[in-house]
C-alpha positions as a Markdown table, in Angstrom:
| # | Residue | x | y | z |
|---|---|---|---|---|
| 1 | Met | -9.6 | -21.4 | -9.1 |
| 2 | Ala | -12.6 | -23.6 | -7.9 |
| 3 | Leu | -13.0 | -20.5 | -5.3 |
| 4 | Ile | -14.4 | -18.1 | -8.1 |
| 5 | Arg | -15.8 | -20.2 | -10.4 |
| 6 | Gln | -18.6 | -21.8 | -7.4 |
| 7 | Met | -19.5 | -18.1 | -7.2 |
| 8 | Asp | -23.1 | -16.5 | -8.4 |
| 9 | Phe | -22.2 | -13.9 | -10.6 |
| 10 | Ala | -25.8 | -13.2 | -11.6 |
| 11 | Ser | -26.6 | -11.0 | -8.7 |
| 12 | Thr | -23.5 | -9.3 | -9.0 |
| 13 | Phe | -23.9 | -7.5 | -12.2 |
| 14 | Lys | -27.0 | -5.4 | -13.4 |
| 15 | Ser | -27.7 | -5.3 | -17.0 |
| 16 | His | -27.6 | -1.8 | -17.5 |
| 17 | Trp | -26.2 | 1.1 | -15.4 |
| 18 | Phe | -27.8 | 4.7 | -15.3 |
| 19 | Ser | -31.1 | 3.7 | -15.4 |
| 20 | Ser | -33.8 | 5.4 | -18.3 |
| 21 | Asp | -36.6 | 6.0 | -15.5 |
| 22 | Pro | -34.4 | 7.5 | -12.4 |
| 23 | Asp | -36.3 | 7.9 | -9.3 |
| 24 | Val | -37.3 | 10.8 | -9.2 |
| 25 | Ala | -36.6 | 12.0 | -5.0 |
| 26 | Asp | -32.9 | 10.6 | -6.2 |
| 27 | Lys | -33.0 | 12.6 | -8.8 |
| 28 | Lys | -34.1 | 15.8 | -6.0 |
| 29 | Ile | -31.7 | 15.2 | -3.8 |
| 30 | Gln | -28.9 | 15.4 | -6.1 |
| 31 | Ser | -30.2 | 18.7 | -7.5 |
| 32 | Asp | -30.2 | 20.1 | -3.8 |
| 33 | Leu | -26.6 | 19.2 | -3.5 |
| 34 | Lys | -26.1 | 20.7 | -6.8 |
| 35 | Ser | -27.2 | 23.9 | -5.8 |
| 36 | Ser | -26.4 | 24.3 | -2.4 |
| 37 | Cys | -22.6 | 24.1 | -2.4 |
| 38 | Glu | -19.5 | 22.6 | -5.0 |
| 39 | Ile | -19.1 | 19.3 | -5.7 |
| 40 | Pro | -15.9 | 17.7 | -4.8 |
| 41 | Thr | -14.1 | 17.9 | -8.1 |
| 42 | His | -12.0 | 14.5 | -7.0 |
| 43 | Leu | -13.3 | 11.8 | -4.5 |
| 44 | Ala | -11.4 | 9.4 | -3.7 |
| 45 | Val | -12.6 | 6.4 | -1.4 |
| 46 | Ile | -10.8 | 3.4 | 0.7 |
| 47 | Met | -13.1 | 0.6 | 0.3 |
| 48 | Asp | -12.7 | -1.2 | 3.2 |
| 49 | Gly | -14.6 | -3.4 | 5.5 |
| 50 | Asn | -15.6 | -6.4 | 2.7 |
| 51 | Gly | -13.9 | -9.1 | 4.7 |
| 52 | Arg | -15.9 | -7.7 | 8.0 |
| 53 | Trp | -19.0 | -7.2 | 6.0 |
| 54 | Ala | -18.9 | -11.3 | 5.1 |
| 55 | Arg | -17.7 | -12.9 | 8.9 |
| 56 | Met | -20.9 | -11.0 | 10.4 |
| 57 | Lys | -22.9 | -12.2 | 7.6 |
| 58 | Gly | -21.0 | -15.8 | 7.3 |
| 59 | Lys | -20.0 | -15.7 | 4.3 |
| 60 | Thr | -16.2 | -16.1 | 3.3 |
| 61 | Arg | -14.1 | -13.0 | 2.5 |
| 62 | Ile | -14.3 | -13.7 | -1.4 |
| 63 | Glu | -18.6 | -13.4 | -0.9 |
| 64 | Gly | -17.7 | -10.4 | 0.6 |
| 65 | His | -16.3 | -8.7 | -2.5 |
| 66 | Ile | -18.0 | -9.9 | -4.2 |
| 67 | Ala | -21.1 | -8.0 | -2.5 |
| 68 | Gly | -18.5 | -5.3 | -3.0 |
| 69 | Val | -18.9 | -4.8 | -6.7 |
| 70 | Asp | -22.2 | -3.9 | -6.5 |
| 71 | Ser | -21.5 | -0.7 | -4.3 |
| 72 | Val | -18.3 | 0.3 | -7.1 |
| 73 | Arg | -21.2 | 0.0 | -9.0 |
| 74 | Asp | -24.3 | 2.5 | -7.4 |
| 75 | Ile | -21.5 | 5.1 | -6.3 |
| 76 | Val | -19.7 | 5.2 | -9.9 |
| 77 | Glu | -23.0 | 6.6 | -10.9 |
| 78 | Ala | -23.7 | 8.3 | -8.6 |
| 79 | Cys | -20.9 | 10.7 | -9.0 |
| 80 | Ala | -21.1 | 10.7 | -13.1 |
| 81 | Glu | -24.5 | 12.2 | -12.1 |
| 82 | Leu | -23.6 | 14.8 | -9.2 |
| 83 | Gly | -20.2 | 16.2 | -11.9 |
| 84 | Val | -17.5 | 14.7 | -10.3 |
| 85 | Gln | -15.5 | 14.5 | -12.6 |
| 86 | Cys | -12.8 | 12.3 | -10.9 |
| 87 | Leu | -13.5 | 9.1 | -9.1 |
| 88 | Thr | -10.7 | 7.5 | -7.4 |
| 89 | Leu | -11.3 | 3.9 | -5.6 |
| 90 | Phe | -8.5 | 1.9 | -3.5 |
| 91 | Thr | -8.9 | -1.1 | -4.5 |
| 92 | Phe | -5.7 | -3.1 | -4.1 |
| 93 | Ser | -2.7 | -2.1 | -2.1 |
| 94 | Thr | 1.0 | -2.9 | -1.9 |
| 95 | Glu | 0.8 | -4.3 | 1.8 |
| 96 | Asn | -2.5 | -6.3 | 0.0 |
| 97 | Trp | -0.4 | -9.1 | -1.9 |
| 98 | Lys | 1.0 | -10.1 | 1.9 |
| 99 | Arg | -2.7 | -12.4 | 1.9 |
| 100 | Pro | -3.2 | -15.3 | 1.7 |
| 101 | Glu | -2.4 | -16.4 | -2.0 |
| 102 | Lys | -5.9 | -18.2 | -1.7 |
| 103 | Glu | -7.5 | -14.6 | -1.1 |
| 104 | Val | -5.1 | -12.4 | -3.6 |
| 105 | Ser | -5.4 | -15.2 | -6.8 |
| 106 | Ala | -9.1 | -15.1 | -5.8 |
| 107 | Leu | -9.3 | -11.1 | -6.2 |
| 108 | Met | -7.1 | -10.9 | -9.2 |
| 109 | Gln | -9.6 | -13.2 | -10.7 |
| 110 | Leu | -12.8 | -11.4 | -9.5 |
| 111 | Leu | -10.9 | -8.0 | -11.4 |
| 112 | Val | -10.5 | -9.9 | -14.3 |
| 113 | Lys | -14.6 | -10.8 | -14.6 |
| 114 | Val | -15.4 | -7.4 | -12.9 |
| 115 | Ile | -13.4 | -5.2 | -16.0 |
| 116 | Gly | -14.7 | -8.3 | -18.6 |
| 117 | Arg | -18.2 | -7.5 | -17.9 |
| 118 | Glu | -18.3 | -3.8 | -16.9 |
| 119 | Thr | -16.3 | -2.7 | -19.7 |
| 120 | Arg | -18.8 | -1.6 | -22.7 |
| 121 | Glu | -21.2 | -0.1 | -20.0 |
| 122 | Leu | -17.9 | 2.0 | -19.1 |
| 123 | His | -17.7 | 2.4 | -22.1 |
| 124 | Asp | -21.5 | 3.3 | -23.1 |
| 125 | Asn | -21.8 | 5.8 | -20.5 |
| 126 | Asn | -18.4 | 7.8 | -21.9 |
| 127 | Ile | -16.1 | 6.8 | -18.1 |
| 128 | Arg | -13.0 | 6.7 | -18.6 |
| 129 | Phe | -10.7 | 3.8 | -17.0 |
| 130 | Asn | -7.8 | 4.3 | -15.7 |
| 131 | Val | -5.5 | 2.6 | -13.1 |
| 132 | Ile | -2.9 | 3.9 | -11.4 |
| 133 | Gly | -0.3 | 1.6 | -8.8 |
| 134 | Asn | 3.4 | -0.5 | -9.6 |
| 135 | Met | 0.6 | -3.0 | -12.7 |
| 136 | Asp | 4.0 | -4.8 | -13.8 |
| 137 | Leu | 3.5 | -6.1 | -10.1 |
| 138 | Leu | -0.6 | -7.8 | -12.0 |
| 139 | Pro | -0.4 | -11.3 | -13.7 |
| 140 | Glu | -0.4 | -11.1 | -17.2 |
| 141 | Lys | -3.8 | -11.5 | -17.8 |
| 142 | Val | -5.2 | -8.8 | -15.6 |
| 143 | Arg | -2.8 | -6.3 | -17.4 |
| 144 | Thr | -4.4 | -7.5 | -21.1 |
| 145 | Val | -7.9 | -6.6 | -19.5 |
| 146 | Leu | -7.1 | -3.7 | -17.8 |
| 147 | Lys | -5.3 | -2.1 | -20.7 |
| 148 | Gly | -7.8 | -3.0 | -22.9 |
| 149 | Thr | -10.5 | -1.1 | -20.9 |
| 150 | Ile | -8.0 | 1.9 | -20.5 |
| 151 | Glu | -8.1 | 1.9 | -24.2 |
| 152 | Leu | -11.4 | 1.4 | -25.1 |
| 153 | Thr | -12.2 | 4.7 | -22.7 |
| 154 | Lys | -9.4 | 6.6 | -23.5 |
| 155 | Asn | -12.0 | 9.4 | -24.9 |
| 156 | Asn | -14.5 | 9.4 | -22.7 |
| 157 | Ser | -15.0 | 12.1 | -20.8 |
| 158 | Lys | -17.9 | 12.0 | -17.9 |
| 159 | Leu | -16.1 | 10.4 | -15.6 |
| 160 | Val | -13.1 | 9.3 | -14.8 |
| 161 | Leu | -13.0 | 6.1 | -12.5 |
| 162 | Asn | -9.6 | 5.4 | -11.3 |
| 163 | Ile | -8.6 | 2.3 | -9.9 |
| 164 | Ala | -5.2 | 2.2 | -7.5 |
| 165 | Leu | -4.3 | -1.0 | -7.8 |
| 166 | Ser | -1.2 | -2.5 | -6.6 |
| 167 | Tyr | -1.1 | 1.2 | -5.2 |
| 168 | Ser | 0.4 | 2.5 | -2.4 |
| 169 | Gly | 1.2 | 5.9 | -1.5 |
| 170 | Lys | 5.3 | 5.7 | -0.8 |
| 171 | Trp | 5.3 | 3.9 | -3.6 |
| 172 | Asp | 3.9 | 7.0 | -6.0 |
| 173 | Ile | 6.4 | 8.9 | -4.4 |
| 174 | Val | 9.8 | 7.1 | -4.6 |
| 175 | Gln | 8.6 | 6.1 | -8.2 |
| 176 | Ala | 8.4 | 10.2 | -8.6 |
| 177 | Cys | 11.7 | 10.9 | -7.0 |
| 178 | Arg | 13.4 | 8.2 | -9.1 |
| 179 | Ala | 12.4 | 9.4 | -11.9 |
| 180 | Ile | 13.5 | 13.0 | -11.5 |
| 181 | Ala | 16.1 | 12.1 | -10.3 |
| 182 | His | 17.0 | 10.3 | -14.0 |
| 183 | Glu | 15.5 | 13.7 | -15.2 |
| 184 | Val | 18.2 | 15.7 | -13.1 |
| 185 | Ser | 20.8 | 13.2 | -14.1 |
| 186 | Ala | 20.0 | 13.7 | -17.9 |
| 187 | Gly | 20.4 | 17.6 | -17.7 |
| 188 | Arg | 17.2 | 17.7 | -18.4 |
| 189 | Ile | 15.9 | 19.4 | -14.9 |
| 190 | Glu | 18.1 | 21.2 | -12.5 |
| 191 | Pro | 18.0 | 20.8 | -9.1 |
| 192 | Asp | 16.8 | 23.9 | -8.0 |
| 193 | Ser | 13.3 | 24.0 | -10.6 |
| 194 | Ile | 12.2 | 20.9 | -8.1 |
| 195 | Asp | 9.2 | 22.4 | -6.0 |
| 196 | Asp | 5.5 | 21.5 | -5.4 |
| 197 | Gln | 4.4 | 21.8 | -9.4 |
| 198 | Leu | 6.9 | 19.7 | -10.7 |
| 199 | Phe | 6.7 | 16.2 | -8.3 |
| 200 | Asn | 3.0 | 16.8 | -9.0 |
| 201 | Ser | 3.3 | 16.1 | -12.8 |
| 202 | Phe | 5.5 | 12.8 | -11.9 |
| 203 | Leu | 3.1 | 11.1 | -9.8 |
| 204 | Ser | 0.6 | 8.4 | -10.7 |
| 205 | Thr | -2.0 | 11.2 | -10.2 |
| 206 | Ala | -0.3 | 13.8 | -12.8 |
| 207 | Ser | -2.7 | 15.0 | -15.0 |
| 208 | Met | -5.4 | 14.8 | -12.5 |
| 209 | Pro | -6.8 | 17.5 | -9.2 |
| 210 | Asp | -5.9 | 16.4 | -6.1 |
| 211 | Pro | -9.2 | 15.7 | -4.6 |
| 212 | Glu | -11.0 | 16.8 | -2.0 |
| 213 | Leu | -12.3 | 14.1 | -0.1 |
| 214 | Leu | -12.0 | 11.4 | 0.9 |
| 215 | Ile | -13.8 | 8.6 | 2.2 |
| 216 | Arg | -13.8 | 5.6 | 4.6 |
| 217 | Thr | -15.4 | 3.1 | 5.3 |
| 218 | Ser | -15.6 | 0.7 | 8.3 |
| 219 | Gly | -14.7 | 3.1 | 10.6 |
| 220 | Glu | -10.7 | 2.6 | 10.8 |
| 221 | Phe | -9.3 | 6.2 | 11.4 |
| 222 | Arg | -6.0 | 6.3 | 9.0 |
| 223 | Ile | -5.9 | 6.7 | 5.3 |
| 224 | Ser | -3.0 | 3.2 | 5.8 |
| 225 | Asn | -1.0 | 4.6 | 2.5 |
| 226 | Phe | -3.3 | 6.2 | 0.0 |
| 227 | Met | -2.2 | 9.2 | -1.9 |
| 228 | Leu | 0.0 | 10.8 | 0.5 |
| 229 | Trp | 1.0 | 13.2 | -1.6 |
| 230 | Gln | -2.5 | 14.0 | -2.9 |
| 231 | Ser | -4.1 | 14.5 | -0.2 |
| 232 | Ala | -2.1 | 16.6 | 1.9 |
| 233 | Tyr | -5.5 | 19.3 | 2.1 |
| 234 | Thr | -7.5 | 16.7 | 1.9 |
| 235 | Glu | -11.4 | 16.4 | 4.2 |
| 236 | Ile | -11.5 | 13.3 | 5.3 |
| 237 | Tyr | -14.6 | 11.7 | 6.4 |
| 238 | Val | -15.5 | 8.5 | 8.2 |
| 239 | Thr | -17.9 | 6.6 | 7.9 |
| 240 | Asn | -18.6 | 2.9 | 10.3 |
| 241 | Thr | -20.6 | 1.3 | 7.1 |
| 242 | Tyr | -18.9 | -1.9 | 6.0 |
| 243 | Trp | -18.3 | -1.0 | 1.6 |
| 244 | Pro | -20.7 | -3.8 | 1.3 |
| 245 | Asp | -23.3 | -1.8 | 2.1 |
| 246 | Phe | -22.1 | 1.7 | 1.1 |
| 247 | Arg | -24.4 | 3.3 | -1.1 |
| 248 | Arg | -25.7 | 6.3 | -2.8 |
| 249 | Ala | -27.0 | 7.6 | 0.5 |
| 250 | Gln | -24.5 | 7.2 | 2.3 |
| 251 | Leu | -22.3 | 9.2 | -0.6 |
| 252 | Tyr | -25.2 | 12.0 | 0.0 |
| 253 | Glu | -24.4 | 12.2 | 4.0 |
| 254 | Ala | -20.4 | 12.3 | 3.1 |
| 255 | Ile | -20.7 | 15.3 | 0.3 |
| 256 | Arg | -23.3 | 17.3 | 2.5 |
| 257 | Glu | -21.1 | 17.0 | 5.6 |
| 258 | Tyr | -17.9 | 18.2 | 2.8 |
| 259 | Gln | -20.0 | 21.1 | 1.9 |
| 260 | Asn | -20.2 | 22.4 | 5.6 |
| 261 | Arg | -16.6 | 22.3 | 5.9 |
| 262 | Glu | -14.7 | 25.9 | 5.9 |
| 263 | Arg | -11.5 | 24.3 | 3.9 |
| 264 | Arg | -9.0 | 27.9 | 5.2 |
| 265 | Phe | -5.9 | 26.2 | 3.6 |
| 266 | Gly | -3.7 | 27.6 | 5.9 |
| 267 | Gln | -5.1 | 30.8 | 6.0 |
| 268 | Thr | -7.8 | 31.6 | 9.1 |
| 269 | Ser | -11.4 | 31.7 | 8.7 |
| 270 | Glu | -11.7 | 35.4 | 8.5 |
| 271 | Gln | -9.6 | 35.5 | 5.3 |
| 272 | Ile | -11.5 | 32.7 | 4.1 |
| 273 | Gln | -14.6 | 34.5 | 4.8 |
| 274 | Asn | -13.3 | 38.1 | 3.5 |
| 275 | Lys | -11.9 | 36.9 | -0.1 |
| 276 | Thr | -15.8 | 35.6 | -0.2 |
| 277 | Ile | -17.6 | 38.8 | 0.3 |
| 278 | Ala | -15.2 | 40.6 | -2.2 |
| 279 | Ala | -15.5 | 38.1 | -4.9 |
| 280 | Gly | -19.2 | 38.2 | -4.4 |
| 281 | Lys | -19.0 | 42.3 | -4.8 |
| 282 | His | -18.1 | 41.1 | -8.0 |
């Protein structure tokens, strides 16, 4: 597609991830975050605002998506350095298939280009690449590239980079229900044994903890059909920053706010405080 071929990718891709000469001030911020309170084990991000960022700058929508790639790299690096175990990025929803065919085609080609060029860097930095979503809807070339990266990085352990692609929370729940129904029909599961834990095991995120923090860029106050089951007790952080401008400084601010919140899970503040006091006595 000419739209993609004419784009200049040179400025989008850095030659190396994880600088060998880290910024001292940045490392100090990371150290303070780690020592002040817990870092989210699983962080999820709705990367919104590429199109509005592009329009504001007189650029095309696809140029906005290309600009967002640098933000992805910076956030992946920062999360790996902070010790986040799983980072899930909402990349393309099932609803996004309704967008103009030209834009969807350009996005698919951009995805192939990005993953193809970043696979070696992900692997060399011990990052495991994973995809959740209905991959059957993706073009064959996209599936081939994704599966190759998944296979190459499957044993890496520093960070799971989870890409939600052709994904929706409703789809995830429906496909889990369908799979459980098949197991019940085959006599391998008793209906009375179905509980939260069993249901979790049939979701696309079965091997991962639920996200503690969900960040949405661009100022929209909705979760847009993203990880509906998994986000039942997730802390939500909304920023007006458009995704191409969201970098590690904004990530740190989101984590600081998360650390200052009291996560009660249906309990009272007094119960949480008493448990904290009791734990400190042991």
